N, C-alpha and C positions, 0 to 999 in steps of 0.2 A: 582455149577451146580449139578444136579443129576448125577448119574453114567451113566446109559443108554449106556453101551458100546456095540458096535456091535461085535467086535472081539478083542481077545488078543492072544499072541503067545510067544513061546520061554521062558517060565518061568523056572527059575533055582534058587535054594536055597542052601546055604552051611554054615556050621559051620567052621570058620577058627580057627583051633586048633594049628596052627604053632607057635613056640616061636617067639618073647617074649610074655608074658602075657600082658594085659588081652586078652582072646579069644574074637572073635567077630562073628557076624551072618549077613548074607546078603541075600536079595531076589532081583532078577531083572526079568523083562519081558517087553514085548512091547504091547502097546495099540493103536488101530487104532482110530484116531481122525479126525474130518472134518474141522479143522481150526488150523492154526499154533500158535495161542495164547492159546491153551488148553494144560495144564500140568497135567498129571496123577500123583497122590500122593497115597502112601500107609500108612495107620495108623492102630494101633491095634484096633481090633473090640471090642466093648463093648456090652455085657459082653464077656469075654473070655470063652472058654469051660472048662470042668472039667479035661481034660487031659493036664498036663503041657508040654507034649512032642509035642503037636500040637499048633502052633501059628495061630491064626485067624486074617487076615488082611482085612481091608475095603479099597476098591479102590474108590477114589474120583477124579473127574475131576475139575480142577481149571481153570476158564477163566481169563487169565491175561488181564490187561487193554490195551487198544489200539485196533487197527483194525488189525485182523489177516487175512492172505490170506485164502480164502475158498478152501483149498487143502486137500485132504484126504492123511494122512501120518501116519507112525508108529512112536510113541514116547516112549522112555524108562520110565518105572516106576521102582523105586528103594526104598528099605527099608534097613536100616543098624542099628545095635545096638550092644552094648557091652554085652557079656554074663557074668553073674555073677556066678551062681552056677550050671547051667545045660545047656544042649544042646537041640535043637529041632530035631524031627524025621520027621515032616511033616508040611507043611504050607497050609492052606485053604484060598483062596482069594475070597472075596465077593464083588458083585456089588449090593448095597442096601441089600436085604435079600437073593439074589440068589448067590449060590456058582458057581463061574466061572472058578476056577482052584483048583486043588488038587496036590500039588507039593511035591515030596520026597526031603528030605534034605540030602546032601552029607557032610560027615565029611572030611575035608582036614587036613592032618597031616604033 
């Protein structure tokens, strides 16, 4: 499906720097969908920008097989990854080419 998101809310991103290694990174938020079979997914945007401290993510809506209930509901979108050599300071989330969220990243020690 194309993105065409009406609303998102409650975006939060953090670098988990607590022991033990390896460190990891997470982004969560909620997306309003109009059918219970739609799953929002976050993927790295191509191309990434020139600043390695800013992660650019693409929001994509996946229509699962089957008949979903035509109910407007909020569904969580989540992105997780292991950090190798650096941490992020900010996340920009896109729906197609439109930036829909600009999220500061918290470091958790």
